[in-house]
PDB file of N, CA, C, O and CB in Angstrom:
ATOM      1  N   MET A   1     100.756 -37.524 124.536  1.00  0.00           N
ATOM      2  CA  MET A   1     100.154 -36.245 124.893  1.00  0.00           C
ATOM      3  C   MET A   1      98.862 -36.069 124.103  1.00  0.00           C
ATOM      4  O   MET A   1      98.713 -36.554 122.982  1.00  0.00           O
ATOM      5  CB  MET A   1     101.136 -35.066 124.622  1.00  0.00           C
ATOM      6  N   ASN A   2      97.961 -35.374 124.720  1.00  0.00           N
ATOM      7  CA  ASN A   2      96.686 -35.114 124.079  1.00  0.00           C
ATOM      8  C   ASN A   2      96.771 -33.761 123.371  1.00  0.00           C
ATOM      9  O   ASN A   2      96.577 -32.710 123.982  1.00  0.00           O
ATOM     10  CB  ASN A   2      95.517 -35.139 125.117  1.00  0.00           C
ATOM     11  N   TYR A   3      97.061 -33.809 122.080  1.00  0.00           N
ATOM     12  CA  TYR A   3      97.263 -32.578 121.325  1.00  0.00           C
ATOM     13  C   TYR A   3      95.976 -31.783 121.142  1.00  0.00           C
ATOM     14  O   TYR A   3      96.012 -30.558 121.024  1.00  0.00           O
ATOM     15  CB  TYR A   3      97.855 -32.896 119.979  1.00  0.00           C
ATOM     16  N   GLN A   4      94.848 -32.471 121.118  1.00  0.00           N
ATOM     17  CA  GLN A   4      93.570 -31.756 120.993  1.00  0.00           C
ATOM     18  C   GLN A   4      93.320 -30.896 122.227  1.00  0.00           C
ATOM     19  O   GLN A   4      92.855 -29.762 122.116  1.00  0.00           O
ATOM     20  CB  GLN A   4      92.402 -32.754 120.792  1.00  0.00           C
ATOM     21  N   LEU A   5      93.628 -31.434 123.391  1.00  0.00           N
ATOM     22  CA  LEU A   5      93.448 -30.678 124.641  1.00  0.00           C
ATOM     23  C   LEU A   5      94.410 -29.502 124.702  1.00  0.00           C
ATOM     24  O   LEU A   5      94.030 -28.403 125.108  1.00  0.00           O
ATOM     25  CB  LEU A   5      93.655 -31.593 125.866  1.00  0.00           C
ATOM     26  N   MET A   6      95.655 -29.732 124.300  1.00  0.00           N
ATOM     27  CA  MET A   6      96.636 -28.645 124.283  1.00  0.00           C
ATOM     28  C   MET A   6      96.216 -27.549 123.312  1.00  0.00           C
ATOM     29  O   MET A   6      96.374 -26.364 123.603  1.00  0.00           O
ATOM     30  CB  MET A   6      98.023 -29.179 123.906  1.00  0.00           C
ATOM     31  N   LYS A   7      95.686 -27.939 122.166  1.00  0.00           N
ATOM     32  CA  LYS A   7      95.234 -26.978 121.160  1.00  0.00           C
ATOM     33  C   LYS A   7      94.052 -26.160 121.691  1.00  0.00           C
ATOM     34  O   LYS A   7      93.984 -24.948 121.484  1.00  0.00           O
ATOM     35  CB  LYS A   7      94.838 -27.708 119.855  1.00  0.00           C
ATOM     36  N   ALA A   8      93.127 -26.832 122.377  1.00  0.00           N
ATOM     37  CA  ALA A   8      91.974 -26.136 122.954  1.00  0.00           C
ATOM     38  C   ALA A   8      92.433 -25.176 124.051  1.00  0.00           C
ATOM     39  O   ALA A   8      91.921 -24.060 124.148  1.00  0.00           O
ATOM     40  CB  ALA A   8      90.949 -27.151 123.521  1.00  0.00           C
ATOM     41  N   ASN A   9      93.393 -25.598 124.879  1.00  0.00           N
ATOM     42  CA  ASN A   9      93.907 -24.720 125.928  1.00  0.00           C
ATOM     43  C   ASN A   9      94.614 -23.507 125.332  1.00  0.00           C
ATOM     44  O   ASN A   9      94.486 -22.400 125.855  1.00  0.00           O
ATOM     45  CB  ASN A   9      94.863 -25.487 126.845  1.00  0.00           C
ATOM     46  N   ALA A  10      95.354 -23.702 124.251  1.00  0.00           N
ATOM     47  CA  ALA A  10      96.040 -22.596 123.598  1.00  0.00           C
ATOM     48  C   ALA A  10      95.023 -21.609 123.029  1.00  0.00           C
ATOM     49  O   ALA A  10      95.199 -20.396 123.141  1.00  0.00           O
ATOM     50  CB  ALA A  10      96.972 -23.116 122.485  1.00  0.00           C
ATOM     51  N   ARG A  11      93.976 -22.124 122.428  1.00  0.00           N
ATOM     52  CA  ARG A  11      92.921 -21.241 121.890  1.00  0.00           C
ATOM     53  C   ARG A  11      92.267 -20.435 123.011  1.00  0.00           C
ATOM     54  O   ARG A  11      92.050 -19.231 122.883  1.00  0.00           O
ATOM     55  CB  ARG A  11      91.846 -22.070 121.137  1.00  0.00           C
ATOM     56  N   THR A  12      91.961 -21.120 124.105  1.00  0.00           N
ATOM     57  CA  THR A  12      91.331 -20.433 125.241  1.00  0.00           C
ATOM     58  C   THR A  12      92.258 -19.349 125.785  1.00  0.00           C
ATOM     59  O   THR A  12      91.810 -18.242 126.087  1.00  0.00           O
ATOM     60  CB  THR A  12      90.971 -21.442 126.362  1.00  0.00           C
ATOM     61  N   LEU A  13      93.532 -19.659 125.910  1.00  0.00           N
ATOM     62  CA  LEU A  13      94.501 -18.686 126.413  1.00  0.00           C
ATOM     63  C   LEU A  13      94.582 -17.477 125.489  1.00  0.00           C
ATOM     64  O   LEU A  13      94.552 -16.339 125.956  1.00  0.00           O
ATOM     65  CB  LEU A  13      95.886 -19.333 126.562  1.00  0.00           C
ATOM     66  N   LEU A  14      94.684 -17.711 124.197  1.00  0.00           N
ATOM     67  CA  LEU A  14      94.775 -16.597 123.245  1.00  0.00           C
ATOM     68  C   LEU A  14      93.501 -15.764 123.234  1.00  0.00           C
ATOM     69  O   LEU A  14      93.559 -14.539 123.122  1.00  0.00           O
ATOM     70  CB  LEU A  14      95.060 -17.122 121.837  1.00  0.00           C
ATOM     71  N   ARG A  15      92.350 -16.422 123.351  1.00  0.00           N
ATOM     72  CA  ARG A  15      91.074 -15.693 123.375  1.00  0.00           C
ATOM     73  C   ARG A  15      91.002 -14.814 124.624  1.00  0.00           C
ATOM     74  O   ARG A  15      90.575 -13.662 124.554  1.00  0.00           O
ATOM     75  CB  ARG A  15      89.870 -16.681 123.336  1.00  0.00           C
ATOM     76  N   ASN A  16      91.421 -15.364 125.766  1.00  0.00           N
ATOM     77  CA  ASN A  16      91.392 -14.588 127.015  1.00  0.00           C
ATOM     78  C   ASN A  16      92.367 -13.411 126.962  1.00  0.00           C
ATOM     79  O   ASN A  16      92.049 -12.323 127.441  1.00  0.00           O
ATOM     80  CB  ASN A  16      91.729 -15.493 128.213  1.00  0.00           C
ATOM     81  N   LEU A  17      93.542 -13.620 126.387  1.00  0.00           N
ATOM     82  CA  LEU A  17      94.494 -12.520 126.259  1.00  0.00           C
ATOM     83  C   LEU A  17      93.967 -11.431 125.332  1.00  0.00           C
ATOM     84  O   LEU A  17      94.195 -10.245 125.567  1.00  0.00           O
ATOM     85  CB  LEU A  17      95.834 -13.038 125.745  1.00  0.00           C
ATOM     86  N   GLY A  18      93.274 -11.830 124.295  1.00  0.00           N
ATOM     87  CA  GLY A  18      92.706 -10.861 123.360  1.00  0.00           C
ATOM     88  C   GLY A  18      91.595 -10.035 123.966  1.00  0.00           C
ATOM     89  O   GLY A  18      91.372  -8.894 123.562  1.00  0.00           O
ATOM     90  N   GLU A  19      90.894 -10.608 124.936  1.00  0.00           N
ATOM     91  CA  GLU A  19      89.773  -9.908 125.563  1.00  0.00           C
ATOM     92  C   GLU A  19      90.200  -9.057 126.749  1.00  0.00           C
ATOM     93  O   GLU A  19      89.431  -8.204 127.191  1.00  0.00           O
ATOM     94  CB  GLU A  19      88.732 -10.902 126.007  1.00  0.00           C
ATOM     95  N   ASP A  20      91.397  -9.262 127.277  1.00  0.00           N
ATOM     96  CA  ASP A  20      91.874  -8.537 128.453  1.00  0.00           C
ATOM     97  C   ASP A  20      92.300  -7.129 128.047  1.00  0.00           C
ATOM     98  O   ASP A  20      93.220  -6.963 127.246  1.00  0.00           O
ATOM     99  CB  ASP A  20      93.050  -9.291 129.128  1.00  0.00           C
ATOM    100  N   ARG A  21      91.638  -6.125 128.595  1.00  0.00           N
ATOM    101  CA  ARG A  21      91.926  -4.733 128.247  1.00  0.00           C
ATOM    102  C   ARG A  21      92.584  -3.958 129.380  1.00  0.00           C
ATOM    103  O   ARG A  21      92.886  -2.777 129.206  1.00  0.00           O
ATOM    104  CB  ARG A  21      90.658  -4.038 127.841  1.00  0.00           C
ATOM    105  N   ALA A  22      92.813  -4.570 130.519  1.00  0.00           N
ATOM    106  CA  ALA A  22      93.361  -3.858 131.673  1.00  0.00           C
ATOM    107  C   ALA A  22      94.772  -3.355 131.387  1.00  0.00           C
ATOM    108  O   ALA A  22      95.105  -2.231 131.762  1.00  0.00           O
ATOM    109  CB  ALA A  22      93.367  -4.766 132.909  1.00  0.00           C
ATOM    110  N   GLY A  23      95.590  -4.145 130.746  1.00  0.00           N
ATOM    111  CA  GLY A  23      96.949  -3.730 130.429  1.00  0.00           C
ATOM    112  C   GLY A  23      96.984  -2.585 129.446  1.00  0.00           C
ATOM    113  O   GLY A  23      97.820  -1.688 129.558  1.00  0.00           O
ATOM    114  N   VAL A  24      96.078  -2.610 128.477  1.00  0.00           N
ATOM    115  CA  VAL A  24      96.015  -1.553 127.482  1.00  0.00           C
ATOM    116  C   VAL A  24      95.637  -0.236 128.142  1.00  0.00           C
ATOM    117  O   VAL A  24      96.202   0.809 127.816  1.00  0.00           O
ATOM    118  CB  VAL A  24      95.013  -1.909 126.376  1.00  0.00           C
ATOM    119  N   THR A  25      94.690  -0.279 129.063  1.00  0.00           N
ATOM    120  CA  THR A  25      94.265   0.935 129.762  1.00  0.00           C
ATOM    121  C   THR A  25      95.413   1.508 130.579  1.00  0.00           C
ATOM    122  O   THR A  25      95.612   2.723 130.591  1.00  0.00           O
ATOM    123  CB  THR A  25      93.058   0.645 130.671  1.00  0.00           C
ATOM    124  N   ALA A  26      96.163   0.664 131.254  1.00  0.00           N
ATOM    125  CA  ALA A  26      97.296   1.144 132.055  1.00  0.00           C
ATOM    126  C   ALA A  26      98.348   1.797 131.161  1.00  0.00           C
ATOM    127  O   ALA A  26      98.917   2.826 131.527  1.00  0.00           O
ATOM    128  CB  ALA A  26      97.926  -0.017 132.857  1.00  0.00           C
ATOM    129  N   ILE A  27      98.608   1.217 130.008  1.00  0.00           N
ATOM    130  CA  ILE A  27      99.575   1.799 129.082  1.00  0.00           C
ATOM    131  C   ILE A  27      99.081   3.151 128.582  1.00  0.00           C
ATOM    132  O   ILE A  27      99.860   4.098 128.475  1.00  0.00           O
ATOM    133  CB  ILE A  27      99.831   0.851 127.896  1.00  0.00           C
ATOM    134  N   GLU A  28      97.794   3.244 128.277  1.00  0.00           N
ATOM    135  CA  GLU A  28      97.240   4.520 127.816  1.00  0.00           C
ATOM    136  C   GLU A  28      97.390   5.597 128.880  1.00  0.00           C
ATOM    137  O   GLU A  28      97.782   6.722 128.569  1.00  0.00           O
ATOM    138  CB  GLU A  28      95.763   4.359 127.437  1.00  0.00           C
ATOM    139  N   TYR A  29      97.082   5.269 130.131  1.00  0.00           N
ATOM    140  CA  TYR A  29      97.227   6.247 131.215  1.00  0.00           C
ATOM    141  C   TYR A  29      98.690   6.652 131.389  1.00  0.00           C
ATOM    142  O   TYR A  29      98.986   7.819 131.646  1.00  0.00           O
ATOM    143  CB  TYR A  29      96.674   5.676 132.536  1.00  0.00           C
ATOM    144  N   GLY A  30      99.585   5.708 131.252  1.00  0.00           N
ATOM    145  CA  GLY A  30     101.006   6.015 131.344  1.00  0.00           C
ATOM    146  C   GLY A  30     101.460   6.954 130.238  1.00  0.00           C
ATOM    147  O   GLY A  30     102.234   7.880 130.485  1.00  0.00           O
ATOM    148  N   LEU A  31     100.982   6.720 129.018  1.00  0.00           N
ATOM    149  CA  LEU A  31     101.331   7.602 127.903  1.00  0.00           C
ATOM    150  C   LEU A  31     100.767   9.006 128.104  1.00  0.00           C
ATOM    151  O   LEU A  31     101.442   9.995 127.814  1.00  0.00           O
ATOM    152  CB  LEU A  31     100.820   7.019 126.587  1.00  0.00           C
ATOM    153  N   ILE A  32      99.539   9.097 128.595  1.00  0.00           N
ATOM    154  CA  ILE A  32      98.932  10.407 128.851  1.00  0.00           C
ATOM    155  C   ILE A  32      99.726  11.153 129.922  1.00  0.00           C
ATOM    156  O   ILE A  32     100.008  12.342 129.768  1.00  0.00           O
ATOM    157  CB  ILE A  32      97.451  10.251 129.289  1.00  0.00           C
ATOM    158  N   ALA A  33     100.086  10.466 131.002  1.00  0.00           N
ATOM    159  CA  ALA A  33     100.866  11.102 132.070  1.00  0.00           C
ATOM    160  C   ALA A  33     102.223  11.558 131.540  1.00  0.00           C
ATOM    161  O   ALA A  33     102.699  12.635 131.901  1.00  0.00           O
ATOM    162  CB  ALA A  33     101.056  10.131 133.258  1.00  0.00           C
ATOM    163  N   GLY A  34     102.839  10.756 130.698  1.00  0.00           N
ATOM    164  CA  GLY A  34     104.124  11.138 130.107  1.00  0.00           C
ATOM    165  C   GLY A  34     104.006  12.362 129.226  1.00  0.00           C
ATOM    166  O   GLY A  34     104.855  13.251 129.281  1.00  0.00           O
ATOM    167  N   LEU A  35     102.963  12.419 128.413  1.00  0.00           N
ATOM    168  CA  LEU A  35     102.759  13.586 127.549  1.00  0.00           C
ATOM    169  C   LEU A  35     102.499  14.846 128.359  1.00  0.00           C
ATOM    170  O   LEU A  35     102.984  15.922 128.008  1.00  0.00           O
ATOM    171  CB  LEU A  35     101.599  13.340 126.593  1.00  0.00           C
ATOM    172  N   ILE A  36     101.738  14.723 129.439  1.00  0.00           N
ATOM    173  CA  ILE A  36     101.486  15.881 130.303  1.00  0.00           C
ATOM    174  C   ILE A  36     102.790  16.349 130.940  1.00  0.00           C
ATOM    175  O   ILE A  36     103.035  17.552 131.035  1.00  0.00           O
ATOM    176  CB  ILE A  36     100.444  15.537 131.397  1.00  0.00           C
ATOM    177  N   ALA A  37     103.625  15.415 131.377  1.00  0.00           N
ATOM    178  CA  ALA A  37     104.908  15.780 131.988  1.00  0.00           C
ATOM    179  C   ALA A  37     105.802  16.496 130.980  1.00  0.00           C
ATOM    180  O   ALA A  37     106.441  17.492 131.318  1.00  0.00           O
ATOM    181  CB  ALA A  37     105.624  14.530 132.535  1.00  0.00           C
ATOM    182  N   VAL A  38     105.851  16.005 129.761  1.00  0.00           N
ATOM    183  CA  VAL A  38     106.669  16.651 128.726  1.00  0.00           C
ATOM    184  C   VAL A  38     106.139  18.049 128.432  1.00  0.00           C
ATOM    185  O   VAL A  38     106.922  18.987 128.282  1.00  0.00           O
ATOM    186  CB  VAL A  38     106.688  15.803 127.432  1.00  0.00           C
ATOM    187  N   ALA A  39     104.823  18.198 128.349  1.00  0.00           N
ATOM    188  CA  ALA A  39     104.236  19.515 128.095  1.00  0.00           C
ATOM    189  C   ALA A  39     104.566  20.487 129.226  1.00  0.00           C
ATOM    190  O   ALA A  39     104.869  21.653 128.971  1.00  0.00           O
ATOM    191  CB  ALA A  39     102.713  19.399 127.925  1.00  0.00           C
ATOM    192  N   LEU A  40     104.509  20.018 130.472  1.00  0.00           N
ATOM    193  CA  LEU A  40     104.845  20.882 131.601  1.00  0.00           C
ATOM    194  C   LEU A  40     106.308  21.308 131.569  1.00  0.00           C
ATOM    195  O   LEU A  40     106.620  22.473 131.816  1.00  0.00           O
ATOM    196  CB  LEU A  40     104.541  20.174 132.914  1.00  0.00           C
ATOM    197  N   VAL A  41     107.196  20.385 131.269  1.00  0.00           N
ATOM    198  CA  VAL A  41     108.624  20.712 131.226  1.00  0.00           C
ATOM    199  C   VAL A  41     108.898  21.739 130.138  1.00  0.00           C
ATOM    200  O   VAL A  41     109.640  22.696 130.359  1.00  0.00           O
ATOM    201  CB  VAL A  41     109.468  19.444 130.986  1.00  0.00           C
ATOM    202  N   VAL A  42     108.307  21.550 128.971  1.00  0.00           N
ATOM    203  CA  VAL A  42     108.522  22.485 127.866  1.00  0.00           C
ATOM    204  C   VAL A  42     107.945  23.851 128.200  1.00  0.00           C
ATOM    205  O   VAL A  42     108.594  24.872 127.969  1.00  0.00           O
ATOM    206  CB  VAL A  42     107.895  21.948 126.571  1.00  0.00           C
ATOM    207  N   THR A  43     106.734  23.881 128.741  1.00  0.00           N
ATOM    208  CA  THR A  43     106.081  25.156 129.070  1.00  0.00           C
ATOM    209  C   THR A  43     106.835  25.900 130.166  1.00  0.00           C
ATOM    210  O   THR A  43     107.093  27.098 130.043  1.00  0.00           O
ATOM    211  CB  THR A  43     104.632  24.916 129.508  1.00  0.00           C
ATOM    212  N   LEU A  44     107.185  25.198 131.230  1.00  0.00           N
ATOM    213  CA  LEU A  44     107.896  25.862 132.318  1.00  0.00           C
ATOM    214  C   LEU A  44     109.303  26.264 131.904  1.00  0.00           C
ATOM    215  O   LEU A  44     109.826  27.271 132.382  1.00  0.00           O
ATOM    216  CB  LEU A  44     107.954  24.959 133.539  1.00  0.00           C
ATOM    217  N   GLY A  45     109.913  25.497 131.032  1.00  0.00           N
ATOM    218  CA  GLY A  45     111.230  25.880 130.518  1.00  0.00           C
ATOM    219  C   GLY A  45     111.166  27.151 129.699  1.00  0.00           C
ATOM    220  O   GLY A  45     112.053  28.000 129.783  1.00  0.00           O
ATOM    221  N   ALA A  46     110.113  27.282 128.903  1.00  0.00           N
ATOM    222  CA  ALA A  46     109.961  28.475 128.073  1.00  0.00           C
ATOM    223  C   ALA A  46     109.611  29.702 128.908  1.00  0.00           C
ATOM    224  O   ALA A  46     110.041  30.812 128.597  1.00  0.00           O
ATOM    225  CB  ALA A  46     108.889  28.245 127.015  1.00  0.00           C
ATOM    226  N   LEU A  47     108.839  29.503 129.957  1.00  0.00           N
ATOM    227  CA  LEU A  47     108.397  30.628 130.785  1.00  0.00           C
ATOM    228  C   LEU A  47     109.278  30.849 132.008  1.00  0.00           C
ATOM    229  O   LEU A  47     109.005  31.751 132.801  1.00  0.00           O
ATOM    230  CB  LEU A  47     106.976  30.407 131.228  1.00  0.00           C
ATOM    231  N   GLY A  48     110.315  30.060 132.179  1.00  0.00           N
ATOM    232  CA  GLY A  48     111.137  30.120 133.387  1.00  0.00           C
ATOM    233  C   GLY A  48     111.728  31.491 133.648  1.00  0.00           C
ATOM    234  O   GLY A  48     111.690  31.974 134.779  1.00  0.00           O
ATOM    235  N   GLY A  49     112.267  32.122 132.632  1.00  0.00           N
ATOM    236  CA  GLY A  49     112.857  33.449 132.811  1.00  0.00           C
ATOM    237  C   GLY A  49     111.825  34.487 133.205  1.00  0.00           C
ATOM    238  O   GLY A  49     112.072  35.319 134.078  1.00  0.00           O
ATOM    239  N   ASN A  50     110.672  34.438 132.562  1.00  0.00           N
ATOM    240  CA  ASN A  50     109.608  35.389 132.887  1.00  0.00           C
ATOM    241  C   ASN A  50     109.089  35.179 134.307  1.00  0.00           C
ATOM    242  O   ASN A  50     108.835  36.144 135.027  1.00  0.00           O
ATOM    243  CB  ASN A  50     108.457  35.260 131.885  1.00  0.00           C
ATOM    244  N   LEU A  51     108.932  33.913 134.709  1.00  0.00           N
ATOM    245  CA  LEU A  51     108.464  33.642 136.069  1.00  0.00           C
ATOM    246  C   LEU A  51     109.488  34.100 137.105  1.00  0.00           C
ATOM    247  O   LEU A  51     109.114  34.613 138.160  1.00  0.00           O
ATOM    248  CB  LEU A  51     108.171  32.146 136.244  1.00  0.00           C
ATOM    249  N   ASN A  52     110.748  33.922 136.819  1.00  0.00           N
ATOM    250  CA  ASN A  52     111.797  34.369 137.727  1.00  0.00           C
ATOM    251  C   ASN A  52     111.740  35.884 137.902  1.00  0.00           C
ATOM    252  O   ASN A  52     111.900  36.385 139.015  1.00  0.00           O
ATOM    253  CB  ASN A  52     113.179  33.941 137.206  1.00  0.00           C
ATOM    254  N   ALA A  53     111.516  36.613 136.816  1.00  0.00           N
ATOM    255  CA  ALA A  53     111.423  38.072 136.895  1.00  0.00           C
ATOM    256  C   ALA A  53     110.203  38.498 137.712  1.00  0.00           C
ATOM    257  O   ALA A  53     110.279  39.441 138.500  1.00  0.00           O
ATOM    258  CB  ALA A  53     111.355  38.684 135.484  1.00  0.00           C
ATOM    259  N   VAL A  54     109.084  37.807 137.527  1.00  0.00           N
ATOM    260  CA  VAL A  54     107.865  38.155 138.265  1.00  0.00           C
ATOM    261  C   VAL A  54     108.072  37.907 139.764  1.00  0.00           C
ATOM    262  O   VAL A  54     107.726  38.754 140.588  1.00  0.00           O
ATOM    263  CB  VAL A  54     106.651  37.334 137.741  1.00  0.00           C
ATOM    264  N   PHE A  55     108.632  36.756 140.111  1.00  0.00           N
ATOM    265  CA  PHE A  55     108.830  36.451 141.534  1.00  0.00           C
ATOM    266  C   PHE A  55     109.886  37.375 142.152  1.00  0.00           C
ATOM    267  O   PHE A  55     109.792  37.710 143.333  1.00  0.00           O
ATOM    268  CB  PHE A  55     109.248  34.974 141.714  1.00  0.00           C
ATOM    269  N   SER A  56     110.870  37.784 141.383  1.00  0.00           N
ATOM    270  CA  SER A  56     111.860  38.738 141.905  1.00  0.00           C
ATOM    271  C   SER A  56     111.206  40.087 142.174  1.00  0.00           C
ATOM    272  O   SER A  56     111.499  40.730 143.182  1.00  0.00           O
ATOM    273  CB  SER A  56     113.035  38.904 140.914  1.00  0.00           C
ATOM    274  N   ALA A  57     110.322  40.518 141.278  1.00  0.00           N
ATOM    275  CA  ALA A  57     109.617  41.780 141.474  1.00  0.00           C
ATOM    276  C   ALA A  57     108.712  41.709 142.704  1.00  0.00           C
ATOM    277  O   ALA A  57     108.643  42.659 143.483  1.00  0.00           O
ATOM    278  CB  ALA A  57     108.792  42.132 140.225  1.00  0.00           C
ATOM    279  N   ILE A  58     108.032  40.602 142.873  1.00  0.00           N
ATOM    280  CA  ILE A  58     107.160  40.424 144.043  1.00  0.00           C
ATOM    281  C   ILE A  58     108.002  40.417 145.316  1.00  0.00           C
ATOM    282  O   ILE A  58     107.636  41.050 146.306  1.00  0.00           O
ATOM    283  CB  ILE A  58     106.337  39.104 143.928  1.00  0.00           C
ATOM    284  N   SER A  59     109.117  39.710 145.292  1.00  0.00           N
ATOM    285  CA  SER A  59     110.003  39.638 146.448  1.00  0.00           C
ATOM    286  C   SER A  59     110.526  41.026 146.805  1.00  0.00           C
ATOM    287  O   SER A  59     110.594  41.382 147.981  1.00  0.00           O
ATOM    288  CB  SER A  59     111.173  38.678 146.175  1.00  0.00           C
ATOM    289  N   GLY A  60     110.891  41.799 145.804  1.00  0.00           N
ATOM    290  CA  GLY A  60     111.383  43.155 146.050  1.00  0.00           C
ATOM    291  C   GLY A  60     110.306  44.046 146.624  1.00  0.00           C
ATOM    292  O   GLY A  60     110.568  44.841 147.527  1.00  0.00           O
ATOM    293  N   ALA A  61     109.075  43.919 146.098  1.00  0.00           N
ATOM    294  CA  ALA A  61     107.964  44.745 146.591  1.00  0.00           C
ATOM    295  C   ALA A  61     107.611  44.375 148.042  1.00  0.00           C
ATOM    296  O   ALA A  61     107.316  45.251 148.855  1.00  0.00           O
ATOM    297  CB  ALA A  61     106.718  44.577 145.678  1.00  0.00           C
ATOM    298  N   VAL A  62     107.644  43.101 148.350  1.00  0.00           N
ATOM    299  CA  VAL A  62     107.318  42.660 149.712  1.00  0.00           C
ATOM    300  C   VAL A  62     108.449  43.075 150.662  1.00  0.00           C
ATOM    301  O   VAL A  62     108.191  43.442 151.808  1.00  0.00           O
ATOM    302  CB  VAL A  62     107.094  41.106 149.761  1.00  0.00           C
ATOM    303  N   GLY A  63     109.676  43.019 150.197  1.00  0.00           N
ATOM    304  CA  GLY A  63     110.805  43.371 151.052  1.00  0.00           C
ATOM    305  C   GLY A  63     110.830  44.851 151.398  1.00  0.00           C
ATOM    306  O   GLY A  63     111.287  45.213 152.482  1.00  0.00           O
ATOM    307  N   THR A  64     110.351  45.722 150.507  1.00  0.00           N
ATOM    308  CA  THR A  64     110.347  47.155 150.776  1.00  0.00           C
ATOM    309  C   THR A  64     109.093  47.598 151.535  1.00  0.00           C
ATOM    310  O   THR A  64     109.038  48.727 152.023  1.00  0.00           O
ATOM    311  CB  THR A  64     110.459  47.924 149.472  1.00  0.00           C
ATOM    312  N   ALA A  65     108.107  46.742 151.638  1.00  0.00           N
ATOM    313  CA  ALA A  65     106.846  47.142 152.306  1.00  0.00           C
ATOM    314  C   ALA A  65     106.936  47.053 153.798  1.00  0.00           C
ATOM    315  O   ALA A  65     105.967  47.353 154.494  1.00  0.00           O
ATOM    316  CB  ALA A  65     105.698  46.286 151.834  1.00  0.00           C
TER     317      ALA A  65
END
């Protein structure tokens, strides 16, 4: 086997993997989307009772009109 060629191919492969940023960008977008989803769940969970009261009041006002 030609170990020099294998060594050069390994270096080229590692250099190309180090320069590839597409996977990192996808992971970053996934983390951002996950954080937004968690923030929405927490916010809507905290405001759920208040929103239910508001929509019930609106429903009652529309029903009597």
